[in-house]
C-alpha positions as CSV (number, residue, x, y, z in Angstrom):
1,M,1.9,86.1,228.0
2,S,5.7,86.7,228.7
3,I,8.0,88.5,226.3
4,E,10.1,85.3,225.8
5,V,7.0,83.4,224.7
6,C,6.1,86.2,222.3
7,K,9.6,86.2,220.9
8,K,9.5,82.4,220.2
9,I,6.1,82.8,218.5
10,I,7.4,85.6,216.3
11,I,10.6,83.7,215.2
12,K,8.6,80.6,214.4
13,H,6.0,82.4,212.3
14,H,8.6,84.7,210.6
15,L,10.6,81.7,209.3
16,S,7.4,79.9,208.3
17,G,6.2,82.9,206.4
18,L,9.4,83.0,204.3
19,E,8.7,79.4,203.2
20,K,5.1,79.8,202.3
21,M,3.5,82.6,200.3
22,K,-0.2,82.6,200.3
23,E,-0.5,80.5,203.4
24,G,2.2,82.6,205.0
25,V,0.0,85.7,205.1
26,K,-1.5,84.4,208.4
27,D,2.0,84.1,209.7
28,W,2.7,87.7,208.8
29,I,-0.4,88.7,210.8
30,T,0.5,86.6,213.7
31,C,4.0,88.1,213.8
32,G,2.5,91.6,213.8
33,E,0.1,90.8,216.6
34,N,2.9,89.6,218.8
35,V,5.2,92.4,217.8
36,L,2.5,94.8,219.0
37,K,2.2,92.9,222.3
38,I,5.9,93.3,222.9
39,K,5.8,97.0,221.9
40,K,3.0,97.6,224.3
41,E,4.7,95.7,227.1
42,L,8.1,97.3,226.7
43,G,7.2,100.8,225.5
44,H,8.9,102.3,222.4
45,G,12.2,103.2,224.2
46,K,12.9,99.6,225.1
47,Y,11.0,98.0,222.1
48,L,13.4,99.0,219.4
49,P,16.6,97.7,221.1
50,Y,14.7,94.5,221.8
51,V,13.8,94.0,218.2
52,K,17.5,94.6,217.2
53,E,18.9,92.2,219.7
54,F,16.4,89.4,219.9
55,L,14.3,89.2,216.7
56,P,15.5,87.8,213.4
57,F,14.6,90.9,211.4
58,N,15.0,94.7,211.7
59,K,12.5,97.3,212.7
60,V,11.5,98.1,209.1
61,Q,10.3,94.5,208.9
62,A,8.7,94.8,212.3
63,S,6.7,97.8,211.1
64,K,5.5,95.8,208.1
65,Y,4.3,93.0,210.3
66,I,2.5,95.6,212.5
67,R,0.7,97.0,209.5
68,F,-0.3,93.6,208.3
69,A,-1.8,92.9,211.8
70,V,-3.6,96.2,212.0
71,Q,-5.1,95.8,208.5
72,A,-5.5,92.0,208.6
73,P,-9.0,91.9,207.0
74,A,-8.0,94.1,204.0
75,L,-4.8,92.0,203.6
76,L,-6.7,88.7,203.5
77,E,-9.1,90.2,200.9
78,I,-6.2,91.3,198.7
79,I,-4.5,87.8,198.9
80,E,-7.8,86.1,198.2
81,E,-8.2,88.2,195.0
82,H,-4.6,88.3,193.8
83,G,-3.1,85.1,195.1
84,A,0.5,84.9,196.2
85,L,2.2,88.2,196.7
86,S,5.5,89.4,198.2
87,Q,5.2,91.5,201.3
88,N,6.1,94.7,199.4
89,E,3.5,94.0,196.7
90,A,0.9,93.5,199.4
91,L,1.9,96.7,201.2
92,K,1.4,98.7,198.0
93,M,-2.1,97.3,197.5
94,L,-3.2,97.9,201.1
95,P,-5.2,101.1,201.7
96,A,-3.7,103.6,204.1
97,A,-4.3,102.8,207.8
98,S,-6.9,105.0,209.4
99,Q,-5.6,107.9,211.5
100,A,-6.7,106.1,214.6
101,D,-4.2,103.3,213.7
102,M,-1.3,105.6,212.9
103,A,1.4,107.3,215.0
104,Y,1.5,110.9,214.1
105,V,3.3,114.0,215.2
106,G,0.8,116.6,216.3
107,S,1.0,120.3,217.2
108,I,1.4,120.9,220.9
109,S,-1.8,121.5,222.8
110,N,-2.3,124.1,225.5
111,D,-0.4,122.1,228.2
112,D,2.6,122.0,225.9
113,K,2.9,118.2,226.5
114,T,-0.1,116.4,224.9
115,P,0.0,116.1,221.1
116,A,-3.2,117.3,219.4
117,V,-4.4,116.3,216.0
118,R,-3.3,118.7,213.2
119,N,-3.8,117.5,209.6
120,S,-0.7,119.1,208.2
121,D,1.4,117.3,210.7
122,N,0.3,114.0,209.2
123,W,1.0,114.7,205.6
124,H,3.1,112.0,203.9
125,T,5.9,112.8,201.4
126,P,5.0,111.6,197.9
127,D,7.0,108.7,196.4
128,G,8.7,110.9,193.7
129,V,10.3,113.2,196.3
130,I,11.3,110.2,198.4
131,D,13.0,108.5,195.4
132,A,14.9,111.7,194.7
133,V,16.0,112.1,198.3
134,K,17.3,108.5,198.3
135,H,19.1,109.0,195.0
136,V,21.0,112.1,196.4
137,M,22.0,110.4,199.6
138,D,22.2,106.8,198.5
139,G,19.3,105.9,200.8
140,I,17.9,107.3,204.1
141,D,19.6,106.3,207.3
142,L,17.3,108.2,209.6
143,D,13.8,109.8,209.4
144,P,13.3,111.6,212.7
145,F,9.6,112.5,212.2
146,S,7.9,109.3,211.1
147,S,5.5,106.5,212.0
148,D,5.5,102.7,211.6
149,E,3.2,103.0,208.6
150,A,5.1,105.8,207.0
151,N,8.4,103.9,207.2
152,A,6.9,100.9,205.6
153,R,6.9,103.1,202.5
154,I,10.1,105.2,203.1
155,E,12.2,102.3,204.5
156,A,14.7,104.4,206.4
157,K,17.2,102.3,208.3
158,E,16.2,104.0,211.6
159,Y,13.2,106.3,212.4
160,F,11.6,108.0,215.3
161,T,7.8,108.0,216.0
162,V,5.9,110.4,218.2
163,E,6.6,108.1,221.2
164,D,10.3,108.5,220.7
165,N,10.2,112.3,220.8
166,S,12.9,113.0,218.3
167,L,13.6,116.4,219.8
168,E,15.2,114.5,222.7
169,Q,17.2,112.0,220.6
170,E,20.7,112.1,219.1
171,W,20.4,111.9,215.3
172,K,23.5,109.8,214.7
173,A,23.4,108.8,211.0
174,D,25.2,109.4,207.7
175,S,22.0,110.6,205.9
176,V,18.9,112.2,207.4
177,F,15.6,113.1,205.7
178,V,13.3,115.5,207.6
179,N,9.7,116.3,206.7
180,P,8.9,118.0,210.1
181,P,5.5,118.8,211.5
182,Y,4.4,122.1,210.1
183,G,2.4,123.2,213.1
184,R,3.6,126.6,214.3
185,K,4.4,125.3,217.8
186,L,6.6,122.5,216.5
187,I,8.3,123.6,213.3
188,G,10.6,126.0,215.1
189,Q,11.6,123.4,217.6
190,A,12.3,120.9,214.7
191,I,14.5,123.4,212.9
192,D,16.4,124.2,216.1
193,K,17.0,120.5,216.5
194,I,18.4,120.1,213.0
195,V,20.8,123.1,213.6
196,E,21.8,121.5,217.0
197,Q,22.6,118.2,215.4
198,Y,24.4,119.8,212.5
199,E,26.6,121.7,214.9
200,N,27.2,118.5,216.8
201,N,28.3,116.7,213.6
202,A,25.6,114.1,214.2
203,F,25.0,113.5,210.4
204,K,26.9,113.9,207.1
205,E,24.0,114.7,204.9
206,C,20.5,116.0,205.5
207,I,17.6,117.0,203.2
208,V,14.8,119.1,204.8
209,L,11.4,119.6,203.3
210,V,9.5,122.6,204.6
211,N,7.0,125.3,203.5
212,N,8.5,128.3,201.7
213,A,7.9,130.6,204.7
214,T,10.7,133.0,203.8
215,D,9.4,135.6,206.4
216,T,10.0,133.3,209.4
217,L,13.0,133.1,211.6
218,W,13.1,129.3,211.4
219,F,13.3,129.4,207.6
220,H,16.4,131.6,207.7
221,K,17.9,129.4,210.4
222,I,17.8,126.3,208.2
223,A,19.0,128.3,205.2
224,S,22.0,129.5,207.2
225,I,23.4,125.9,207.4
226,S,22.4,124.7,204.0
227,R,24.6,124.3,200.9
228,A,21.8,124.2,198.3
229,M,18.0,124.6,198.0
230,C,15.2,123.8,195.7
231,L,12.2,126.1,195.4
232,T,9.4,123.8,194.1
233,K,7.5,124.6,191.0
234,G,4.0,124.6,192.4
235,R,2.9,122.9,195.5
236,I,4.0,119.3,196.5
237,A,1.1,116.9,196.3
238,F,1.4,115.5,199.9
239,L,-0.6,112.3,200.7
240,S,-2.9,111.7,203.6
241,P,-5.4,109.0,204.5
242,A,-9.0,109.8,203.4
243,E,-12.1,108.7,205.4
244,D,-12.2,105.4,203.4
245,G,-8.6,104.7,204.4
246,V,-7.1,105.2,200.9
247,M,-4.0,107.4,200.6
248,K,-5.0,110.4,198.6
249,Q,-3.5,113.7,197.5
250,V,-4.0,116.6,199.9
251,S,-6.1,119.4,198.5
252,S,-5.6,121.8,201.4
253,N,-1.9,122.6,200.8
254,T,-1.9,126.3,200.3
255,R,1.8,127.0,200.1
256,G,4.8,126.1,198.0
257,Q,7.7,124.1,199.5
258,T,11.4,124.4,199.7
259,L,13.9,121.5,200.0
260,F,17.2,122.4,201.8
261,Y,20.3,120.3,201.3
262,I,23.1,120.1,204.0
263,G,26.2,118.2,202.9
264,D,28.9,117.9,200.3
265,N,27.0,116.4,197.3
266,V,25.7,119.8,196.1
267,S,25.9,119.1,192.4
268,R,24.1,115.7,192.8
269,F,21.3,117.4,194.7
270,I,20.8,120.1,192.1
271,D,20.9,117.7,189.2
272,T,18.4,115.4,190.9
273,F,15.9,118.0,191.9
274,K,16.2,120.4,189.0
275,D,13.0,119.1,187.4
276,L,11.0,119.7,190.6
277,G,11.8,123.4,190.8
278,L,14.4,126.1,190.8
279,C,17.6,124.8,192.4
280,M,20.6,126.8,193.5
281,E,23.7,126.8,195.7
282,V,23.5,128.7,198.9
283,D,26.5,130.9,199.6
284,N,26.9,130.3,203.4
285,E,29.8,130.9,205.6
286,N,28.2,128.7,208.3
287,A,27.6,125.7,206.0
């Protein structure tokens, strides 16, 4: 099937789905199936520009359609039980997709090229933290370490998945939220990328969520360009898909976390995060 045919099918069923609710669920699934076909045909590098230019919705909506297609049986059961729902309501009721369905950022394997599974690299930021991040920066323009499923929750205007390789991208955005992979072979590279993009003036604001590994070089690198920080009171309850597909709190988080703020709204950051932990300004000549 050609890309042009897929495009026509997507547009038809997208518009139909807006007019019908319960009946429109099958249109959502059909859109997702055809978005996946286009993504597979083009590859991620060409897929996102294609969505932007040719489809009547943005890539956040495209990621929602993909999730509906991947979890079609569960979606249909939810609609059968609850009746007409909005797309966002349906997303909240869906169980988390299995790890086999998700894009994830893994630690680097022995060949330094092939991502390998590492649980802590697939921990999702809880909603309370995301809400606070959005409040400080008036939304999230870019999430550079994400997945289609994760961004259906976070709703960043732009995001990079493992296929994009965010370490090779320019992070041009007003506001950036970074929950990087915590694997030892990637966290240092992720922090170096943040510092590089900061020095290139790629973004205006950035909030970075990392472990409180104060003994590491990368921790002091990110601290050196930050204007404020929050040392969490206790450990953040990250989320991860369980075997039954339901998103559950991670029980294996053995460290506390730190949130770094890079930008000019220092007071707003401290006021917003003060209930989460100890917040303070960072006296930096580099920031």
